[in-house]
Structure formats: C-alpha cells, structure tokens
C-alpha positions in Angstrom: -17.2 20.5 29.5 -14.1 20.4 27.2 -10.5 19.9 28.3 -7.9 22.0 26.5 -4.2 21.7 26.7 -2.8 25.1 25.8 0.9 25.1 25.0 3.5 27.7 23.9 5.3 26.5 20.7 4.6 23.5 18.7 5.9 20.0 19.6 8.9 19.4 17.4 10.1 15.9 18.1 8.2 13.3 16.0 8.2 10.7 18.7 6.5 13.1 21.1 4.0 14.2 18.4 3.1 10.5 17.7 2.6 9.8 21.4 0.5 13.0 21.9 -1.6 12.2 18.9 -2.2 8.6 20.1 -3.4 9.6 23.6 -5.4 12.5 22.2 -7.3 10.1 19.9 -8.0 7.8 22.9 -9.2 10.7 25.0 -12.0 11.8 22.7 -13.8 8.6 23.6 -14.2 10.0 27.1 -14.2 13.8 26.9 -14.0 16.5 24.3 -10.2 17.3 24.2 -8.1 19.7 22.1 -4.6 21.0 22.1 -4.2 24.6 21.3 -0.7 25.7 20.2 0.4 29.3 20.6 3.2 30.2 18.2 6.6 30.3 19.7 8.2 33.8 19.9 10.7 34.6 17.3 13.9 36.6 17.6 14.1 36.2 21.4 17.9 36.5 21.7 17.6 40.2 22.5 14.8 39.6 25.1 15.3 39.0 28.8 13.5 36.1 30.4 11.0 38.5 31.9 10.3 40.2 28.5 9.8 36.8 26.9 7.4 35.7 29.6 5.4 38.9 29.1 5.2 38.5 25.4 4.1 34.9 25.8 1.5 36.1 28.4 0.0 38.4 25.7 -0.5 35.3 23.5 -1.8 33.1 26.3 -4.3 35.7 27.4 -5.6 36.0 23.8 -6.2 32.2 23.8 -8.2 32.2 27.1 -12.0 32.5 26.7 -14.5 34.0 29.1 -15.6 31.2 31.5 -12.4 29.1 31.1 -11.1 27.5 34.3 -7.3 27.9 34.1 -4.9 25.4 35.6 -1.2 26.0 35.1 1.2 23.1 34.8 3.8 24.5 37.1 6.7 23.1 39.2 5.3 24.8 42.3 1.8 23.4 41.9 0.0 20.7 43.8 1.1 17.1 43.1 -1.3 14.1 42.7 -1.0 10.4 42.4 -2.8 9.1 39.3 -5.8 8.1 41.4 -5.9 11.5 43.0 -5.7 13.2 39.6 -8.6 11.1 38.4 -10.7 12.2 41.4 -9.6 15.8 40.8 -10.8 15.6 37.2 -14.0 14.0 38.1 -14.8 17.0 40.4 -13.8 19.5 37.8 -15.9 17.7 35.1 -18.9 18.1 37.4 -18.2 21.8 38.3 -16.6 23.4 35.3 -19.2 24.4 32.7 -17.0 25.5 29.8 -13.4 24.7 29.2 -10.9 23.3 31.7 -7.7 24.7 30.3 -4.3 23.2 31.3 -1.4 25.6 30.3 2.2 24.7 29.6 4.3 27.8 29.5 7.4 28.6 27.6 11.0 27.9 28.6 11.0 30.5 31.4 7.6 29.7 32.9 4.8 32.2 33.4 4.5 35.9 33.9 2.7 37.2 37.0 -0.2 38.1 34.8 -0.7 34.5 34.0 -0.4 33.4 37.6 -3.1 36.1 38.4 -5.7 34.7 36.0 -5.1 31.1 36.9 -7.4 29.4 39.3 -4.9 26.6 40.2 -1.5 25.2 39.7 -0.6 21.5 39.5 2.8 19.8 39.2 3.3 16.5 37.4 6.5 15.8 39.2 9.2 17.2 41.5 11.5 16.5 38.6 12.0 18.9 35.8 11.0 17.8 32.3 11.3 19.5 28.9 8.3 21.5 27.8 8.0 19.1 24.9 8.0 16.0 27.1 5.6 17.3 29.7 2.9 17.5 27.0 3.1 13.7 26.4 3.2 13.0 30.1 0.2 15.1 30.7 -2.0 13.6 27.9 -1.0 10.1 29.1 -2.0 11.0 32.7 -5.3 12.5 31.4 -6.0 9.3 29.5 -5.1 7.2 32.5 -7.5 9.3 34.7 -10.3 8.7 32.3 -9.7 4.9 32.3 -9.6 5.0 36.1 -12.9 6.9 36.2 -14.5 4.3 33.8 -13.1 1.3 35.7 -11.1 0.2 32.7 -7.9 -2.0 33.1 -5.3 0.5 31.8 -4.2 1.5 35.3 -2.8 -1.1 37.8 -2.3 -0.5 41.5 
C-alpha cells in the first residue's frame, strides 16, 4: 500500500515546504509516501465558489486511480487523537491494497462529486487552518503515527 497526499495548488511558503519535505523524507522509511499537487486554477475572479469547486473536482477526479481509497481532510470529518490516528492507519494499511489517498481541497472545500467518491472524511482539528498549513500538520501526524506503530520515542503521552 502507498499513502498519497493529494493537494490543490502548490505549497508556496518556503517554511512549510521545508517542513513537508523533512517529514516526507522521514516517512519513506516506514511506508511508500508521495504528495501529488494538482495545479491551482487560474483566473478564478469571475468564478463563483461552486464553479471553482467543480473545476477543482474535475482535476481531483483525474488524479484518482481505480482502487484508490479516498479520505477527505474535511472540517466535518471524524477527529482522532494521535494514538487513534495511528490505530486507524494500521487498519487501513492492512486492508487497503493500492493507494490510501488523503485529499486537501481548495479554498472553498469540495464539490458534491468529490464527497460522493470519498470513502471517509477526517478532520485534523475543530480549528480552521490554512490549506498550506494543514499539509504540514498532516504529514507530521502521519510521521507521528508511524513512530507510534513502530514503538519509537517520537510521541510522548
């Protein structure tokens, strides 16, 4: 199984890029991991939020492969502690045969078409974070989960 983080638009802040790269390097010692970046839409000033979500949905759907297990990072999703997330990942790693794809949408979230193809939604917090920041938070939590599953000292209770 491979874990994929699918994001809309590239990460622009260099401090986020460095953090994401660091945790991504650490992750590959535990599990195949990749980040797939869907190009950000251009000329969106004339588009409504719904139109923008639909255009992003077209691009997200093109990036999804047959057999992918899709999990949306969504404010209305299920919340986990770090230990619960590690347990969740352990189960997914045992049951998902191809790619476990976590999706971060654009600034307005997801269209109904994306909600319809997703198997699950998870939330990383009740708080709202920028789409740039959530990428770093997610890869850090993914790394933390792997260290928990491998009984390594990174996580402290």
